VOBA-1610 file (N, C-alpha, C; in pm, whole numbers, padded with zeros to 5 digits, always signed):
BEGIN
Met+08283-06188+13728Met+08314-06329+13743Met+08188-06408+13787Met+08189-06535+13758Met+08075-06622+13782Met+08113-06729+13883Val+08010-06770+13967Val+08031-06878+14060Val+07970-07009+13993Arg+08050-07099+13965Arg+08007-07222+13895Arg+07910-07304+13990His+07805-07360+13926His+07705-07437+14001His+07778-07549+14079His+07725-07571+14201His+07786-07671+14290His+07777-07813+14241Gln+07679-07842+14147Gln+07663-07980+14102Gln+07746-08001+13969Ile+07818-07895+13917Ile+07899-07921+13799Ile+08031-07997+13845Glu+08072-08091+13768Glu+08179-08184+13807Glu+08314-08112+13822Phe+08349-08019+13733Phe+08478-07964+13737Phe+08469-07821+13795Asn+08546-07791+13894Asn+08555-07658+13966Asn+08419-07613+14018Ser+08339-07699+14075Ser+08211-07666+14122Ser+08229-07559+14242Gly+08147-07462+14242Gly+08148-07353+14342Gly+08265-07255+14322Ala+08343-07274+14214Ala+08457-07180+14201Ala+08418-07045+14135Leu+08497-06937+14162Leu+08470-06817+14105Leu+08557-06820+13978Val+08496-06803+13864Val+08572-06819+13734Val+08526-06706+13637Phe+08592-06699+13526Phe+08550-06607+13407Phe+08448-06684+13333Pro+08358-06603+13260Pro+08275-06672+13163Pro+08348-06746+13064Gly+08300-06866+13019Gly+08374-06932+12917Gly+08318-07071+12890Gly+08377-07143+12796Gly+08328-07275+12764Gly+08399-07323+12642Ser+08328-07415+12568Ser+08397-07490+12461Ser+08347-07440+12328Val+08433-07450+12225Val+08393-07426+12090Val+08293-07542+12045Asp+08178-07502+11994Asp+08087-07606+11954Asp+08065-07599+11796Ala+07977-07687+11748Ala+07960-07700+11610Ala+07891-07575+11553Gly+07805-07513+11635Gly+07747-07380+11589Gly+07850-07271+11574Asp+07950-07267+11658Asp+08062-07161+11642Asp+08130-07185+11508Lys+08151-07311+11471Lys+08221-07342+11348Lys+08137-07304+11225Glu+07996-07315+11241Glu+07914-07269+11141Glu+07922-07120+11117Ile+07942-07045+11225Ile+07949-06906+11219Ile+08087-06867+11150Val+08189-06940+11188Val+08323-06917+11120Val+08312-06917+10974Ala+08224-07003+10919Ala+08206-07012+10776Ala+08118-06909+10714Arg+08055-06828+10801Arg+07966-06719+10755Arg+08035-06590+10781Ala+08126-06545+10700Ala+08207-06420+10735Ala+08128-06295+10759Gly+07996-06295+10700Gly+07914-06169+10725Gly+07865-06169+10864Leu+07884-06259+10946Leu+07826-06261+11091Leu+07934-06214+11186Tyr+08058-06174+11148Tyr+08151-06127+11231Tyr+08247-06030+11168Ser+08308-05938+11235Ser+08406-05838+11184Ser+08528-05850+11272Gly+08641-05796+11222Gly+08765-05794+11298Gly+08837-05928+11309Gly+08811-06012+11199Gly+08875-06141+11208Gly+08990-06155+11105Glu+09024-06035+11045Glu+09123-06037+10943Glu+09258-06089+10993Gly+09322-06168+10925Gly+09451-06223+10971Gly+09447-06329+11071Leu+09323-06375+11116Leu+09309-06479+11211Leu+09294-06607+11136Ser+09351-06718+11193Ser+09320-06850+11137Ser+09178-06884+11163Glu+09130-06996+11094Glu+08993-07045+11121Glu+08978-07091+11262Ala+09083-07154+11312Ala+09069-07201+11454Ala+09061-07079+11554Asp+09145-06975+11531Asp+09142-06857+11614Asp+09011-06786+11609Arg+08954-06778+11490Arg+08818-06710+11481Arg+08718-06797+11564Gly+08726-06927+11556Gly+08639-07015+11631Gly+08653-06992+11785Phe+08777-06975+11833Phe+08803-06952+11971Phe+08722-06816+12018Arg+08744-06713+11933Arg+08685-06584+11969Arg+08528-06588+11962Ile+08482-06655+11859Ile+08336-06668+11846Ile+08276-06743+11968Ala+08347-06849+12013Ala+08305-06923+12119Ala+08309-06845+12247Ala+08413-06760+12265Ala+08427-06678+12383Ala+08314-06572+12388Ile+08283-06506+12281Ile+08175-06413+12273Ile+08038-06480+12306Arg+08016-06596+12249Arg+07889-06660+12268Arg+07883-06709+12414Glu+07984-06773+12466Glu+07970-06821+12604Glu+07959-06694+12709Thr+08027-06583+12679Thr+08008-06468+12759Thr+07869-06419+12760Phe+07808-06420+12641Phe+07668-06381+12625Phe+07576-06479+12701Glu+07602-06609+12689Glu+07513-06708+12749Glu+07528-06702+12905Glu+07654-06686+12958Glu+07668-06693+13099Glu+07652-06558+13169Ser+07675-06441+13102Ser+07668-06317+13172Ser+07578-06220+13107Gly+07537-06238+12977Gly+07449-06151+12918Gly+07526-06035+12845Ile+07657-06029+12861Ile+07739-05926+12796Ile+07757-05970+12649Leu+07731-05876+12557Leu+07734-05897+12413Leu+07826-05814+12340Leu+07934-05871+12281Leu+08033-05795+12207Leu+07998-05813+12065Ala+07919-05702+12017Ala+07876-05719+11876Ala+07852-05587+11817Arg+07846-05579+11686Arg+07821-05454+11616Arg+07693-05469+11528Ser+07627-05355+11493Ser+07529-05356+11391Ser+07595-05382+11250Lys+07530-05484+11187Lys+07579-05516+11052Lys+07566-05394+10954Asp+07455-05319+10975Asp+07430-05213+10881Asp+07521-05085+10903Thr+07545-05050+11028Thr+07628-04937+11055Thr+07765-04963+11090Gly+07799-05085+11144Gly+07931-05114+11198Gly+07956-05051+11339Ala+07858-04994+11390Ala+07870-04936+11526Ala+07842-05036+11634Pro+07906-05037+11743Pro+07883-05125+11858Pro+07734-05110+11897Ile+07665-05224+11927Ile+07537-05211+11980Ile+07538-05152+12119Asp+07442-05069+12151Asp+07426-05011+12282Asp+07369-05105+12379Ala+07369-05063+12504Ala+07330-05139+12622Ala+07179-05177+12611Arg+07096-05077+12558Arg+06963-05103+12551Arg+06933-05216+12447Arg+06995-05216+12335Arg+06980-05316+12230Arg+07032-05450+12284Ala+07145-05452+12345Ala+07199-05572+12394Ala+07102-05644+12502Gly+07047-05549+12581Gly+06953-05605+12686Gly+06826-05653+12621Glu+06781-05589+12507Glu+06665-05643+12440Glu+06694-05786+12382Ile+06808-05804+12324Ile+06845-05922+12260Ile+06865-06039+12367Ala+06921-06000+12484Ala+06938-06091+12585Ala+06802-06141+12643Asp+06712-06044+12666Asp+06584-06073+12718Asp+06504-06162+12628Ala+06523-06138+12497Ala+06441-06218+12393Ala+06502-06360+12367His+06629-06374+12376His+06689-06495+12326His+06779-06577+12417Arg+06829-06515+12529Arg+06933-06573+12617Arg+06884-06705+12672Val+06770-06714+12725Val+06719-06837+12789Val+06708-06944+12686Ala+06640-06916+12572Ala+06628-07015+12466Ala+06763-07067+12415Leu+06861-06975+12400Leu+06994-07013+12362Leu+07057-07110+12464Asn+07048-07079+12596Asn+07100-07165+12695Asn+07023-07301+12703Glu+06902-07306+12659Glu+06828-07431+12651Glu+06836-07500+12522His+06921-07444+12433His+06952-07508+12296His+06824-07512+12211Lys+06740-07418+12239Lys+06614-07407+12153Lys+06635-07308+12035Ile+06747-07244+12028Ile+06779-07156+11924Ile+06930-07151+11912Gly+06985-07126+11790Gly+07127-07125+11766Gly+07180-06974+11773Phe+07306-06957+11814Phe+07369-06820+11814Phe+07363-06765+11681Leu+07388-06849+11575Leu+07395-06802+11437Leu+07264-06734+11399Asp+07145-06802+11440Asp+07019-06741+11406Asp+06990-06614+11482Ile+07035-06604+11595Ile+07021-06478+11678Ile+07097-06368+11606Leu+07219-06393+11561Leu+07297-06288+11489Leu+07236-06246+11355Ala+07188-06349+11279Ala+07133-06322+11147Ala+07002-06249+11155Asp+06914-06287+11256Asp+06789-06227+11274Asp+06790-06095+11323Asn+06898-06054+11394Asn+06902-05919+11454Asn+07004-05834+11387Gly+07058-05872+11276Gly+07146-05788+11193Gly+07285-05760+11274Leu+07344-05860+11334Leu+07460-05842+11420Leu+07575-05904+11351Gln+07697-05844+11390Gln+07825-05903+11366Gln+07903-05905+11493Leu+07960-06025+11519Leu+08039-06031+11639Leu+08168-05955+11619Ala+08208-05887+11725Ala+08323-05797+11728Ala+08445-05873+11771Leu+08507-05950+11673Leu+08623-06036+11724Leu+08736-05956+11760Asp+08754-05835+11709Asp+08870-05758+11736Asp+08871-05686+11879Thr+08756-05703+11947Thr+08753-05653+12086Thr+08820-05740+12175Leu+08846-05861+12137Leu+08919-05960+12224Leu+09062-05958+12209Val+09138-05958+12306Val+09282-05965+12301Val+09330-06090+12368Pro+09407-06176+12302Pro+09450-06297+12378Pro+09537-06260+12497Tyr+09518-06339+12602Tyr+09583-06304+12737Tyr+09664-06426+12782Ala+09620-06545+12760Ala+09695-06663+12812Ala+09633-06791+12746His+09723-06889+12751His+09685-07020+12693His+09739-07130+12793Trp+09631-07195+12855Trp+09667-07300+12960Trp+09610-07432+12913Ile+09692-07541+12950Ile+09656-07678+12922Ile+09667-07750+13051Thr+09563-07828+13083Thr+09557-07906+13213Thr+09686-07997+13218Pro+09741-08014+13337Pro+09864-08112+13349Pro+09821-08253+13296Glu+09929-08317+13247Glu+09912-08454+13207Glu+09878-08541+13332Gly+09801-08653+13309Gly+09770-08738+13415Gly+09636-08724+13488Leu+09580-08609+13456Leu+09446-08588+13522Leu+09332-08645+13444Pro+09225-08685+13502Pro+09116-08760+13433Pro+09044-08672+13336Lys+09033-08540+13367Lys+08967-08449+13274Lys+09059-08333+13241Arg+09076-08312+13119Arg+09172-08201+13083Arg+09112-08110+12982Phe+09172-07981+12983Phe+09126-07873+12902Phe+09244-07803+12831Asp+09210-07754+12716Asp+09301-07669+12641Asp+09232-07537+12625Thr+09277-07438+12699Thr+09199-07314+12725Thr+09271-07186+12688Trp+09204-07106+12607Trp+09258-06969+12571Trp+09186-06875+12665Phe+09251-06778+12725Phe+09194-06659+12798Phe+09203-06534+12706Phe+09096-06462+12706Phe+09095-06336+12632Phe+09058-06218+12726Leu+09101-06098+12697Leu+09056-05973+12767Leu+08974-05898+12669Ala+08867-05836+12719Ala+08782-05736+12649Ala+08730-05637+12744Ala+08727-05513+12708Ala+08654-05418+12787Ala+08508-05431+12773Ala+08439-05432+12889Ala+08298-05447+12889Ala+08232-05327+12818Pro+08135-05344+12733Pro+08076-05237+12659Pro+08003-05143+12766Pro+08003-05018+12736Pro+07943-04918+12828Pro+07804-04955+12867Asp+07768-04957+13000Asp+07633-04970+13058Asp+07570-05112+13035Gln+07644-05207+12966Gln+07584-05335+12969Gln+07587-05401+13103Leu+07482-05457+13147Leu+07471-05518+13281Leu+07483-05667+13274Gly+07587-05712+13335Gly+07604-05864+13341Gly+07525-05926+13452Ala+07481-06050+13427Ala+07410-06132+13520Ala+07428-06275+13500His+07442-06362+13605His+07457-06503+13580His+07335-06564+13523Asp+07357-06689+13464Asp+07242-06752+13393Asp+07150-06833+13491Gly+07204-06871+13609Gly+07127-06949+13702Gly+07138-07102+13666Leu+07208-07134+13567Leu+07222-07277+13528Leu+07359-07322+13554Glu+07456-07289+13468Glu+07604-07325+13494Glu+07655-07240+13606Ser+07614-07122+13617Ser+07654-07028+13726Ser+07543-06989+13816Thr+07564-06980+13941Thr+07463-06952+14039Thr+07474-06822+14106Asp+07588-06742+14076Asp+07598-06615+14130Asp+07698-06538+14040Ser+07711-06406+14049Ser+07801-06326+13974Ser+07835-06205+14044Ile+07948-06148+14015Ile+08004-06030+14083Ile+08096-05957+13993Trp+08076-05824+13992Trp+08183-05737+13932Trp+08283-05717+14040Val+08409-05756+14015Val+08505-05746+14125Val+08646-05714+14060Ser+08719-05628+14137Ser+08858-05600+14086Ser+08946-05725+14098Pro+09046-05737+14009Pro+09142-05852+14022Pro+09197-05860+14160Arg+09242-05745+14221Arg+09294-05748+14349Arg+09202-05803+14461Glu+09079-05760+14458Glu+08979-05809+14553Glu+08950-05962+14540Ala+08953-06001+14410Ala+08933-06144+14377Ala+09048-06225+14442Val+09170-06179+14421Val+09291-06252+14478Val+09282-06253+14627Glu+09246-06137+14686Glu+09245-06137+14834Glu+09134-06229+14886Gly+09021-06237+14806Gly+08921-06329+14848Gly+08960-06473+14838Gly+09047-06503+14739Gly+09090-06644+14726Gly+09184-06674+14846Glu+09263-06574+14890Glu+09363-06606+15004Glu+09283-06614+15137Ser+09176-06542+15147Ser+09102-06541+15276Ser+08998-06652+15294Gly+08968-06726+15174Gly+08862-06824+15171Gly+08740-06775+15135Arg+08726-06640+15105Arg+08589-06596+15061Arg+08554-06649+14933Phe+08654-06676+14847Phe+08628-06730+14708Phe+08707-06856+14686Lys+08658-06950+14613Lys+08732-07061+14565Lys+08778-07025+14427Leu+08912-07029+14409Leu+08967-06990+14282Leu+09057-07105+14217Pro+09030-07145+14099Pro+09121-07236+14029Pro+09258-07184+14014Phe+09361-07261+14003Phe+09496-07219+13996Phe+09522-07131+13880Pro+09482-07163+13760Pro+09516-07068+13648Pro+09428-06935+13656Thr+09318-06939+13720Thr+09244-06822+13740Thr+09319-06726+13839Thr+09372-06784+13948Thr+09447-06698+14041Thr+09570-06637+13977Arg+09643-06719+13890Arg+09762-06667+13831Arg+09723-06550+13734Asn+09622-06566+13664Asn+09573-06453+13575Asn+09531-06331+13647Leu+09457-06352+13760Leu+09417-06248+13835Leu+09528-06167+13893Ile+09628-06237+13943Ile+09742-06173+14002Ile+09814-06084+13891Arg+09822-06137+13775Arg+09888-06066+13668Arg+09806-05942+13622Leu+09671-05956+13627Leu+09585-05847+13595Leu+09589-05741+13701Ala+09609-05781+13823Ala+09602-05684+13936Ala+09723-05586+13932Lys+09821-05613+13852Lys+09943-05537+13848Lys+09912-05409+13754Gln+09797-05411+13680Gln+09759-05306+13591Gln+09662-05211+13664Pro+09678-05078+13651Pro+09595-04982+13718Pro+09450-04972+13671Asn+09423-05003+13542Asn+09298-04987+13486Asn+09272-05070+13367Val+09158-05066+13308Val+09123-05151+13192Val+09210-05122+13070Ser+09224-04981+13042Ser+09313-04951+12928Ser+09451-04999+12942Ala+09515-04988+13052Ala+09647-05038+13075Ala+09646-05193+13064Ala+09548-05264+13116Ala+09549-05407+13112Ala+09540-05447+12961Met+09453-05386+12879Met+09441-05412+12740Met+09571-05381+12663Glu+09628-05271+12697Glu+09764-05250+12626Glu+09871-05344+12659His+09871-05385+12783His+09969-05482+12830His+09949-05618+12751Ala+09818-05658+12739Ala+09786-05781+12669Ala+09822-05774+12530Arg+09810-05663+12464Arg+09850-05655+12322Arg+09995-05673+12308Gly+10078-05642+12405Gly+10219-05649+12393Gly+10273-05793+12428Leu+10183-05881+12489Leu+10226-06008+12538Leu+10259-06103+12419Ser+10368-06188+12448Ser+10393-06298+12372Ser+10348-06418+12451Ile+10235-06475+12392Ile+10170-06580+12469Ile+10254-06709+12477Val+10284-06756+12598Val+10351-06878+12615Val+10257-06978+12667Thr+10237-07098+12605Thr+10149-07197+12649Thr+10195-07253+12784Val+10100-07264+12877Val+10127-07312+13015Val+10061-07446+13032Met+10144-07545+13049Met+10096-07675+13092Met+10171-07714+13212Pro+10108-07685+13334Pro+10184-07718+13450Pro+10237-07866+13468Val+10354-07881+13523Val+10406-08014+13553Val+10375-08043+13703Met+10301-08141+13725Met+10249-08168+13865Met+10329-08278+13919Thr+10373-08265+14048Thr+10441-08368+14130Thr+10376-08369+14262Lys+10376-08488+14331Lys+10313-08503+14461Lys+10419-08475+14556Thr+10377-08400+14670Thr+10470-08378+14786Thr+10407-08428+14910Glu+10475-08414+15024Glu+10419-08472+15149Glu+10282-08399+15186Thr+10276-08276+15146Thr+10157-08195+15185Thr+10053-08180+15085Gly+10082-08233+14966Gly+09978-08221+14862Gly+10041-08228+14719Arg+10042-08115+14646Arg+10107-08117+14507Arg+10188-07991+14485Gln+10279-08010+14395Gln+10355-07905+14351Gln+10337-07885+14204Leu+10322-07760+14160Leu+10297-07730+14013Leu+10414-07638+13971Arg+10470-07679+13857Arg+10578-07598+13796Arg+10531-07542+13666Ile+10548-07417+13639Ile+10497-07346+13517Ile+10622-07276+13455Pro+10615-07250+13323Pro+10732-07181+13269Pro+10756-07039+13309Ala+10873-07002+13338Ala+10908-06865+13388Ala+10872-06763+13283Glu+10900-06805+13155Glu+10875-06710+13043Glu+10731-06683+13016Ala+10641-06751+13085Ala+10499-06717+13074Ala+10465-06592+13137Gly+10551-06540+13232Gly+10520-06411+13282Gly+10425-06403+13400Tyr+10430-06505+13484Tyr+10343-06502+13597Tyr+10422-06468+13724Asp+10360-06509+13840Asp+10422-06459+13962Asp+10510-06564+14028Gly+10567-06648+13947Gly+10656-06745+14004Gly+10664-06866+13907Glu+10743-06961+13948Glu+10755-07085+13860Glu+10712-07216+13937Val+10729-07216+14069Val+10697-07337+14141Val+10596-07298+14253Phe+10487-07382+14252Phe+10378-07338+14349Phe+10336-07469+14433Glu+10321-07453+14562Glu+10265-07556+14641Glu+10118-07547+14652Val+10050-07652+14616Val+09896-07643+14632Val+09853-07753+14717Gly+09757-07741+14797Gly+09710-07843+14887Gly+09647-07961+14812Ala+09611-08063+14887Ala+09547-08182+14830Ala+09421-08150+14750Ala+09354-08044+14795Ala+09228-08007+14727Ala+09245-07884+14645Gly+09369-07842+14623Gly+09400-07713+14548Gly+09368-07721+14404
//
């Protein structure tokens, strides 16, 4: 998980998963079927979400979910590290496109390594809103993640349970959706179990309904979304 830069407007200083927005370059990759695999049966929009998730994860953490176009085999940690060392800074500085990195290095993004986990939309009435898909993926063997020093200023490999405990103790600042997903993840004993659980999920879109209370705010989410409750009290700064 990454610690967002303190000067970023939204959730500054929070512990979050790597992620970001679908951009024009991601849509260009969608149109180039040779640059990804495992997208069979997915809509154009769904392919875009997964491509953006893989790109943002690479930009922010250096983890690359990709295969060799020639062999179809997942790229190993050494090759992923070489690609990150050669291109990650330039990609973050918008000096090179992700499409060019894939094409020049004979890569295909491994869309099927991502499993949809949740879909959250920011409550109505807030000045800045997001429509966010969360995905699970098993980190490729021996790939070493590290923050980019731009959008994120620190990073940590942490179990869901430890992250939740850190949020409760004040060690970490956790956004509300992140907390809910971490609590749900913490119920699984290992990565394989979490992935299997995710594959069986029926994704229910969550757009919390927010009301003001004497002590702060109250958020209500759908029970059928499968989280740890329906009504949550959050402080004025929650």
